[in-house]
C-alpha positions as a Python dict, from the first residue, in 0.01 Angstrom:
ca = {
    (1, 'M'): (0, 0, 0),
    (2, 'A'): (-304, -101, -136),
    (3, 'Q'): (-413, -420, -232),
    (4, 'P'): (-363, -537, -594),
    (5, 'I'): (-719, -601, -725),
    (6, 'P'): (-776, -981, -797),
    (7, 'R'): (-842, -1050, -1192),
    (8, 'L'): (-1224, -1068, -1211),
    (9, 'S'): (-1424, -1095, -1548),
    (10, 'P'): (-1633, -806, -1673),
    (11, 'E'): (-1960, -949, -1537),
    (12, 'A'): (-1755, -999, -1177),
    (13, 'I'): (-1688, -655, -1177),
    (14, 'Q'): (-2035, -520, -1248),
    (15, 'R'): (-2134, -735, -956),
    (16, 'V'): (-1901, -579, -738),
    (17, 'V'): (-1940, -262, -820),
    (18, 'A'): (-2354, -333, -778),
    (19, 'A'): (-2294, -450, -437),
    (20, 'A'): (-2075, -174, -317),
    (21, 'W'): (-2332, 68, -443),
    (22, 'D'): (-2601, -134, -267),
    (23, 'D'): (-2408, -201, 83),
    (24, 'A'): (-2271, 80, 318),
    (25, 'P'): (-1989, -25, 424),
    (26, 'P'): (-1995, -292, 158),
    (27, 'Y'): (-1623, -427, 255),
    (28, 'D'): (-1707, -733, 486),
    (29, 'R'): (-1947, -855, 181),
    (30, 'I'): (-1762, -809, -69),
    (31, 'R'): (-1453, -945, 71),
    (32, 'L'): (-1648, -1275, 150),
    (33, 'E'): (-1816, -1287, -174),
    (34, 'H'): (-1538, -1194, -398),
    (35, 'G'): (-1233, -1178, -235),
    (36, 'V'): (-1158, -787, -290),
    (37, 'G'): (-1030, -656, 3),
    (38, 'P'): (-1109, -243, 92),
    (39, 'G'): (-837, -90, -74),
    (40, 'A'): (-852, -323, -377),
    (41, 'L'): (-1233, -199, -377),
    (42, 'V'): (-1177, 180, -362),
    (43, 'Q'): (-897, 139, -654),
    (44, 'L'): (-1177, -122, -848),
    (45, 'M'): (-1414, 209, -828),
    (46, 'K'): (-1221, 470, -875),
    (47, 'R'): (-1139, 350, -1180),
    (48, 'E'): (-1476, 194, -1301),
    (49, 'L'): (-1672, 451, -1200),
    (50, 'S'): (-1707, 842, -1317),
    (51, 'P'): (-1530, 1103, -1154),
    (52, 'A'): (-1850, 1233, -1010),
    (53, 'A'): (-2008, 869, -958),
    (54, 'F'): (-1692, 787, -724),
    (55, 'K'): (-1689, 1102, -522),
    (56, 'L'): (-2067, 1028, -415),
    (57, 'W'): (-2022, 659, -394),
    (58, 'S'): (-1678, 773, -141),
    (59, 'A'): (-1895, 1057, 53),
    (60, 'R'): (-2127, 839, 121),
    (61, 'D'): (-1916, 548, 213),
    (62, 'K'): (-1733, 804, 447),
    (63, 'K'): (-2085, 881, 615),
    (64, 'A'): (-2134, 505, 670),
    (65, 'K'): (-2092, 386, 1055),
    (66, 'R'): (-1800, 153, 1084),
    (67, 'P'): (-1794, -158, 1332),
    (68, 'T'): (-1563, -12, 1606),
    (69, 'V'): (-1242, -205, 1748),
    (70, 'K'): (-1238, -269, 2134),
    (71, 'S'): (-855, -148, 2228),
    (72, 'T'): (-727, -360, 2460),
    (73, 'F'): (-387, -344, 2695),
    (74, 'P'): (-149, -188, 2668),
    (75, 'F'): (-301, -19, 2324),
    (76, 'G'): (-582, 90, 2595),
    (77, 'R'): (-675, 224, 2882),
}
């Protein structure tokens, strides 16, 4: 289940969208600065951008290398 989008002012929404376009992947920085998690960010971008712009953003975001999480026992080797 995706996180609910926190109540943000229109100016804050514009700053979040601008930060999401600048950073790839933007999740850590946006979570620290604005308190918007990855699921809520995707919802926000989908709501605020045109369908074509959202498609470009999500394709660029999917290509970005995410930090890897090292598995540990009992789930890893």
